[in-house]
C-alpha positions, 0 to 999 in steps of 0.5 A: 705160247704163252704156258709153252706148250699146245697142250697143258699138262695132263694133271693141269687137265684134271685140276680144271675139269674137276673145277667146272664139274665141283663148281656145277655141283656146288652151284645145283646145290645152291640153286636148285631146292629140289635137287638131292644127292646121293651119298654115292654122288657125293663119295664120287665129287670128294674122290673127283676132288682129292684127285685133283688135288693130287694131280695140284700137288704134281703140277704146280709147279709146272709153268701153265698152272701159273697161268691156270690160277691167273685165267681164274683169277682174273679170266671171264 
């Protein structure tokens, strides 16, 4: 395997999942003019982003993190 493991590290899965969730929310905010976000929902998004940054700090030196970044840059 390219990253040397069958499963990516848990922290990397948190980062990737959060990236997808927040990207979807951003697309909703940009393109669904009728969509409103309430304060609690926005605070949840902020908490998710903070947790993902903390997870990234723990995993960024892992080889799997480099593969993840390459996939973001060059993947579909």
